[in-house]
C-alpha positions as CSV (number, residue, x, y, z in Angstrom):
1,M,70.0,-40.4,20.3
2,T,68.1,-37.9,17.7
3,P,64.3,-38.5,18.3
4,T,62.5,-39.3,15.1
5,P,60.5,-36.6,13.8
6,T,56.5,-36.9,14.2
7,P,55.0,-37.0,10.9
8,T,52.5,-33.7,10.1
9,P,49.5,-34.8,9.1
10,T,48.3,-34.4,5.7
11,Q,46.0,-31.3,5.4
12,T,42.8,-32.2,3.4
13,P,41.5,-29.5,1.6
14,A,38.1,-28.0,2.7
15,L,35.4,-28.6,0.1
16,S,33.4,-26.0,-1.0
17,L,29.7,-26.3,-0.3
18,A,29.1,-26.7,-4.1
19,D,31.4,-29.6,-3.7
20,A,30.1,-31.2,-0.6
21,A,26.3,-31.0,-2.1
22,D,26.9,-32.6,-5.5
23,L,24.7,-35.6,-5.4
24,N,26.8,-37.4,-7.9
25,Q,29.6,-37.6,-4.9
26,A,28.6,-40.6,-2.6
27,P,28.3,-40.8,0.5
28,I,27.1,-37.1,1.2
29,D,27.8,-35.8,4.4
30,V,24.2,-34.3,4.5
31,T,24.4,-33.0,8.1
32,A,28.1,-31.0,7.2
33,V,26.2,-29.5,4.1
34,L,23.0,-28.0,6.7
35,D,25.7,-26.7,9.3
36,H,27.7,-24.9,6.5
37,L,24.3,-23.3,5.2
38,T,23.3,-22.3,8.6
39,R,26.7,-21.1,9.8
40,E,26.6,-19.0,6.7
41,A,23.3,-17.7,7.2
42,D,23.8,-16.9,10.8
43,A,27.3,-15.4,9.9
44,A,25.8,-12.8,7.5
45,A,22.6,-12.4,9.9
46,A,24.8,-9.4,11.7
47,T,25.5,-7.5,8.9
48,S,22.5,-8.1,6.9
49,I,20.6,-4.4,6.5
50,G,20.4,-3.9,2.6
51,F,17.6,-6.2,1.6
52,P,13.8,-5.8,3.4
53,G,13.4,-8.8,5.6
54,A,12.0,-8.6,8.5
55,V,13.7,-10.8,11.4
56,D,11.6,-10.1,14.3
57,V,8.9,-12.5,13.9
58,D,9.1,-16.3,15.5
59,Q,8.1,-18.7,13.4
60,T,9.6,-21.7,15.1
61,E,6.0,-23.3,16.6
62,V,4.5,-23.4,12.8
63,M,7.8,-24.8,11.6
64,A,8.0,-27.4,13.9
65,R,4.9,-28.9,14.1
66,L,3.8,-27.9,10.1
67,G,7.0,-28.3,8.7
68,G,7.3,-32.0,8.0
69,R,4.2,-32.4,6.0
70,L,3.2,-31.5,2.6
71,W,0.2,-28.3,2.8
72,N,-1.1,-27.9,-0.9
73,N,-3.3,-25.5,-1.8
74,I,-4.2,-26.6,-5.0
75,G,-7.3,-24.3,-7.0
76,D,-8.9,-21.3,-5.7
77,P,-8.9,-20.5,-2.0
78,Q,-12.4,-20.3,-1.9
79,D,-12.8,-24.4,-2.7
80,P,-13.5,-26.6,0.0
81,G,-11.3,-29.1,-1.2
82,A,-9.5,-32.4,-0.1
83,G,-6.2,-33.4,1.4
84,T,-4.0,-31.8,3.4
85,H,-4.3,-28.1,2.8
86,T,-4.3,-24.8,5.2
87,R,-7.0,-22.9,2.5
88,A,-8.9,-21.9,5.7
89,L,-6.0,-20.1,7.0
90,E,-5.3,-18.0,3.7
91,R,-8.9,-17.2,3.6
92,A,-8.0,-15.4,6.7
93,V,-4.9,-14.1,5.4
94,I,-7.0,-12.4,2.6
95,A,-9.5,-11.2,4.6
96,W,-7.1,-9.6,6.9
97,V,-4.8,-7.7,4.4
98,A,-8.2,-6.3,2.5
99,D,-10.1,-5.4,5.3
100,I,-6.7,-3.3,6.5
101,L,-6.7,-2.1,3.0
102,A,-10.4,-1.5,3.1
103,M,-11.0,-3.0,-0.2
104,P,-15.0,-3.6,-0.5
105,A,-16.5,-7.0,0.6
106,D,-18.7,-7.6,-2.2
107,D,-15.7,-6.9,-4.8
108,R,-12.9,-8.5,-3.5
109,W,-10.6,-11.9,-4.5
110,G,-7.4,-13.0,-3.6
111,Y,-4.6,-15.5,-2.9
112,V,-1.5,-16.6,-1.1
113,T,1.1,-16.2,-3.8
114,T,5.2,-17.1,-3.9
115,G,6.1,-13.4,-3.8
116,G,5.6,-10.4,-5.5
117,T,6.3,-11.0,-8.7
118,E,4.0,-13.7,-8.9
119,G,1.2,-11.3,-7.5
120,N,2.2,-8.5,-10.3
121,L,2.0,-11.3,-13.2
122,S,-1.4,-12.6,-11.5
123,A,-3.0,-8.9,-11.4
124,L,-1.8,-7.8,-15.0
125,H,-2.7,-11.0,-16.5
126,A,-5.7,-10.4,-15.3
127,A,-6.3,-6.7,-16.8
128,H,-4.8,-7.7,-19.3
129,R,-7.2,-10.5,-20.2
130,R,-10.4,-7.7,-19.7
131,H,-8.3,-4.8,-21.6
132,P,-6.1,-6.8,-24.8
133,T,-5.2,-4.0,-26.3
134,A,-4.0,-1.7,-23.3
135,R,-0.7,-0.4,-23.0
136,I,1.2,-1.0,-19.9
137,Y,2.6,2.4,-18.2
138,Y,5.4,1.7,-15.3
139,S,8.3,4.0,-14.1
140,T,11.6,3.7,-14.3
141,A,11.8,3.2,-10.5
142,A,9.0,0.0,-11.0
143,H,10.2,-3.2,-9.7
144,Y,12.1,-5.4,-12.4
145,S,9.1,-7.9,-12.3
146,I,6.9,-5.3,-14.0
147,P,9.1,-5.4,-17.7
148,K,9.1,-8.8,-17.1
149,A,5.6,-9.4,-16.8
150,V,4.5,-7.1,-19.6
151,K,6.9,-9.8,-22.1
152,I,5.4,-12.8,-20.6
153,L,1.7,-11.4,-21.4
154,G,3.0,-10.5,-25.1
155,A,1.7,-6.9,-23.7
156,R,3.0,-3.5,-25.1
157,G,4.6,-1.3,-22.1
158,V,5.5,2.0,-22.1
159,L,8.5,3.3,-19.7
160,I,7.8,6.4,-17.8
161,G,10.5,8.5,-16.0
162,A,10.8,8.9,-12.2
163,R,11.9,11.7,-10.4
164,P,15.4,11.8,-8.3
165,D,13.2,10.6,-4.9
166,G,12.1,7.9,-7.0
167,E,8.6,9.0,-7.2
168,M,6.8,9.1,-10.8
169,D,6.9,11.7,-12.9
170,Y,3.4,12.5,-13.5
171,A,3.9,15.0,-16.3
172,H,5.8,12.4,-18.5
173,L,2.9,9.9,-17.9
174,A,0.3,12.3,-19.0
175,G,2.3,13.1,-22.1
176,Q,2.5,9.0,-23.1
177,V,-0.9,8.5,-22.4
178,R,-2.1,11.6,-24.3
179,K,-0.2,9.9,-27.0
180,R,-2.1,6.8,-27.0
181,R,-5.0,7.6,-25.6
182,R,-6.9,5.4,-28.3
183,W,-6.4,2.3,-25.9
184,P,-6.7,1.5,-22.4
185,A,-4.3,2.1,-20.2
186,I,-2.9,-0.3,-17.5
187,V,-0.6,1.8,-14.9
188,V,1.4,-0.3,-12.5
189,A,1.9,2.5,-9.2
190,T,4.8,1.8,-6.7
191,A,4.3,2.0,-3.1
192,G,7.7,1.6,-1.8
193,T,9.9,1.2,-4.9
194,T,13.2,-0.7,-4.7
195,L,16.0,2.2,-3.9
196,T,14.2,4.6,-2.4
197,E,10.9,3.6,-0.8
198,A,9.1,6.1,-3.1
199,V,5.5,6.1,-3.2
200,D,3.4,7.0,-6.5
201,D,-0.1,8.8,-5.8
202,S,-2.7,6.9,-7.5
203,T,-5.1,9.6,-7.1
204,R,-2.9,11.9,-9.6
205,I,-2.2,9.1,-11.8
206,Q,-6.3,8.8,-11.8
207,G,-6.5,12.0,-12.8
208,V,-4.0,12.0,-16.0
209,L,-6.6,8.9,-17.3
210,N,-9.7,11.1,-16.4
211,E,-8.2,14.0,-18.1
212,H,-7.9,12.0,-21.2
213,G,-10.7,10.1,-20.8
214,V,-8.7,6.7,-21.2
215,A,-10.3,3.5,-19.6
216,G,-8.1,1.2,-17.7
217,H,-6.8,-0.6,-14.8
218,L,-4.4,0.6,-12.1
219,H,-2.2,-1.9,-10.2
220,I,-0.3,-1.3,-6.7
221,D,2.9,-2.9,-6.5
222,A,3.0,-2.9,-2.7
223,A,5.3,-5.4,-2.0
224,L,7.5,-3.6,1.1
225,S,5.1,-0.7,2.3
226,G,1.8,-1.8,1.4
227,I,0.8,-3.0,4.8
228,P,2.6,-0.3,6.9
229,L,1.1,2.2,4.9
230,A,-2.5,0.3,4.9
231,L,-2.2,0.6,9.0
232,D,-1.9,4.2,8.7
233,G,-4.5,4.5,6.7
234,R,-2.3,6.3,3.6
235,L,-3.1,3.0,1.2
236,R,-6.7,2.2,0.8
237,F,-8.6,0.3,-1.6
238,D,-11.5,1.5,-1.7
239,D,-14.5,2.6,-4.2
240,A,-12.9,5.9,-4.3
241,G,-9.3,5.2,-5.3
242,G,-10.0,3.6,-8.3
243,I,-7.4,0.8,-7.9
244,G,-8.1,-2.6,-9.5
245,S,-5.2,-5.0,-8.0
246,I,-2.6,-4.8,-5.5
247,A,0.4,-7.2,-4.8
248,I,2.1,-7.5,-1.2
249,S,5.3,-9.5,-0.7
250,G,4.9,-11.7,2.9
251,H,8.3,-12.2,3.4
252,K,9.3,-8.3,3.8
253,F,7.4,-7.1,6.3
254,L,5.4,-9.8,8.0
255,G,8.6,-11.8,8.1
256,A,7.5,-15.0,6.8
257,P,11.1,-17.4,6.2
258,T,9.9,-18.4,3.1
259,P,9.3,-16.2,-0.1
260,C,5.3,-15.6,-0.5
261,G,2.8,-12.9,-0.7
262,V,-0.6,-11.7,-1.5
263,A,-2.3,-10.8,-4.6
264,L,-5.8,-9.1,-4.2
265,I,-8.1,-8.3,-7.4
266,R,-11.5,-6.9,-7.9
267,D,-13.5,-9.9,-8.3
268,S,-15.5,-7.5,-11.2
269,V,-12.3,-7.2,-12.9
270,R,-11.1,-10.9,-13.2
271,T,-12.2,-13.7,-15.4
272,H,-13.4,-16.3,-13.7
273,G,-11.3,-19.9,-14.0
274,S,-12.5,-23.3,-15.1
275,H,-13.4,-25.9,-13.0
276,V,-10.6,-29.1,-13.4
277,A,-12.0,-32.3,-13.2
278,Y,-8.6,-34.0,-11.9
279,T,-8.2,-32.2,-8.5
280,D,-11.9,-30.9,-8.4
281,T,-10.9,-27.6,-7.9
282,V,-11.3,-24.1,-9.7
283,D,-8.0,-22.8,-11.7
284,T,-7.9,-19.3,-10.8
285,T,-4.3,-18.9,-9.8
286,I,-1.1,-18.4,-11.8
287,T,0.9,-22.0,-10.0
288,G,-2.3,-24.1,-9.6
289,S,-0.6,-26.0,-6.6
290,R,0.0,-23.4,-3.6
291,C,2.6,-23.7,-0.6
292,G,-0.1,-23.7,2.1
293,L,2.8,-23.8,4.7
294,A,3.4,-20.2,3.4
295,A,-0.2,-19.5,3.8
296,A,0.2,-20.7,7.8
297,L,3.2,-18.8,8.5
298,L,1.6,-15.3,7.3
299,W,-1.5,-16.3,9.3
300,H,0.9,-16.7,12.4
301,A,2.3,-13.6,11.8
302,I,-0.9,-11.9,11.6
303,A,-2.7,-13.5,14.7
304,T,0.5,-13.2,17.1
305,H,0.7,-9.5,16.6
306,G,-2.8,-8.4,15.4
307,R,-3.2,-4.7,13.7
308,E,-1.5,-2.9,16.8
309,G,1.4,-5.0,17.2
310,H,2.1,-4.7,13.6
311,R,1.2,-0.7,13.7
312,W,4.0,-0.5,16.7
313,R,6.5,-2.8,14.7
314,A,6.1,-0.2,11.5
315,S,6.6,3.0,13.9
316,E,9.8,1.4,15.7
317,A,11.1,0.9,12.0
318,R,10.7,4.2,11.4
319,T,12.4,5.9,14.6
320,L,15.2,3.2,13.8
321,A,15.6,4.8,9.8
322,A,15.2,8.7,11.2
323,Y,18.2,7.7,14.0
324,T,20.2,6.2,10.8
325,V,19.7,9.3,9.1
326,Y,20.9,11.6,11.9
327,Q,23.6,9.4,12.8
328,L,25.3,8.7,9.2
329,T,24.4,12.7,8.7
330,A,26.5,13.7,11.6
331,A,29.0,11.2,10.3
332,G,29.7,13.3,7.4
333,W,27.1,11.5,5.1
334,P,24.5,12.9,3.9
335,A,21.8,10.3,4.2
336,W,18.1,10.6,3.8
337,R,14.7,9.4,3.7
338,H,11.0,9.5,2.8
339,P,9.0,10.3,6.1
340,H,7.0,7.1,6.1
341,A,10.2,5.0,4.6
342,F,12.4,2.3,6.4
343,T,14.8,2.9,3.8
344,V,17.9,5.0,4.1
345,V,19.6,6.3,1.2
346,L,23.1,7.3,1.2
347,P,25.9,7.6,-1.2
348,T,27.4,4.3,-2.0
349,P,30.3,3.5,0.5
350,P,33.6,1.9,-0.4
351,E,33.8,-1.9,-1.5
352,P,34.6,-3.4,1.8
353,V,31.5,-1.5,3.8
354,R,29.2,-2.2,0.7
355,K,30.5,-6.1,1.2
356,K,30.3,-6.6,4.5
357,W,26.9,-4.9,5.2
358,L,25.4,-6.5,2.0
359,L,24.3,-3.1,1.0
360,A,22.0,-2.5,-2.4
361,T,23.6,-0.6,-5.0
362,D,22.8,1.4,-8.0
363,G,25.9,3.5,-9.2
364,D,26.5,6.3,-7.0
365,T,23.4,5.6,-4.6
366,S,23.4,2.6,-1.9
367,H,20.4,2.3,0.9
368,I,19.8,0.3,4.1
369,I,16.4,-0.8,4.8
370,C,15.9,-0.5,8.5
371,M,13.4,-3.3,9.0
372,P,11.6,-4.8,12.4
373,G,14.3,-6.6,13.9
374,I,17.2,-4.3,12.8
375,T,18.5,-3.1,16.0
376,R,20.3,0.4,17.0
377,G,23.6,-2.0,17.6
378,Q,23.8,-2.8,14.2
379,I,23.6,0.8,12.9
380,D,25.9,2.2,15.4
381,A,28.4,-0.5,14.3
382,F,27.7,0.5,10.4
383,V,27.9,4.3,11.3
384,A,31.1,3.5,12.7
385,D,32.7,1.7,9.7
386,I,31.3,4.0,7.5
387,A,32.7,7.1,9.4
388,A,36.4,5.5,9.2
389,T,36.4,5.9,5.3
390,A,36.5,9.4,3.5
391,P,33.5,10.9,3.2
392,P,31.8,11.0,-0.1
393,R,31.7,13.7,-3.1
394,P,28.7,16.0,-2.5
395,I,25.6,14.5,-4.2
396,P,22.7,16.7,-3.8
397,R,19.8,15.4,-2.0
398,P,16.6,15.3,-3.9
399,R,14.1,18.0,-3.4
400,L,11.1,16.4,-2.4
401,S,7.5,18.0,-2.9
402,P,5.3,19.1,-0.2
403,E,3.1,16.0,-0.9
404,S,5.8,13.2,-1.1
405,P,6.1,12.5,2.5
406,T,2.7,11.4,2.9
407,S,1.6,10.9,-0.5
408,A,0.4,7.5,-1.1
409,P,-1.9,5.4,-3.4
410,G,-5.6,6.1,-2.6
411,H,-4.3,9.3,-0.3
């Protein structure tokens, strides 16, 4: 007797995340969607070395104890306020960052932002209100948030060239300022450019403005390198540097698990906000309501490591970056880095390597960023993958001037 064949079960096609998360579908498998997201994140973590997010700061306790509540830091951080907020922790974060930057205690103001973009916008808004006819100068290596902020403000921007290593071209800046010396200047310098982590020299920028008798404002976009350079004493917000504002990211070096940052602006250059009766607060920030959980996460990262702990983290990251340059060069890939930098620049690898390791790429140039928490094992695996490909065509390494390795705003 011939056995009856067992019917093959019908295969149900796997739903995409977008389909599974469609809020018009019912019922929704919430657990499946969350499981999918965590699996994707866990799978990407091992090869995510192209973008600057530290992964060595454990924020489990903060998320467990505070993550289930609304913490709304509405209004100015100095307002005592009512309701559930973390303004005391926000003020502590502001004070700590301002202190390591040597910012004068009698001329400081700041708040916890949604990230470097809001910090840049807040600072440029304050500068533009003080100098409404100013031209805003920024380099081709500046973050994309800068030209966006210029457009939002309705200001006039002036694009300045950058050297091959990413640092601003000061001769070009001087020529452009000279043409427009009848107007004030707002200059955006970068402490850690996006692709090469180059650092613009605020002393040279200030010298250009002084030479042409131009008044204005110097803003530092220090999203990645601000805290590491400040801990080294190479980035100072003291009276001698002439800096008017700084924006720093909190989800980069400090490793907060949500985008955030710190904006610091000299109190003497900003326009003070007005009182809002509805919230009984002074409206001084871009967003009004702000994430109190972000302030708590930054406070926790600072409190658990302290200055020396964060200085050690920066040193370990730089050591790993130097190791990466050595290993890549030995494998036939002419990598390089600024001596202060976590960022390693190399010729763009083939697409399979770029996609696997989530490399940031601009044309013929790519980079990896040896953030705190990235391991030597990850670097060795990346070098093994890249060594298995054909070596790149020779790309000349940028010639770094003697001051480039240690040049930093205020140095």
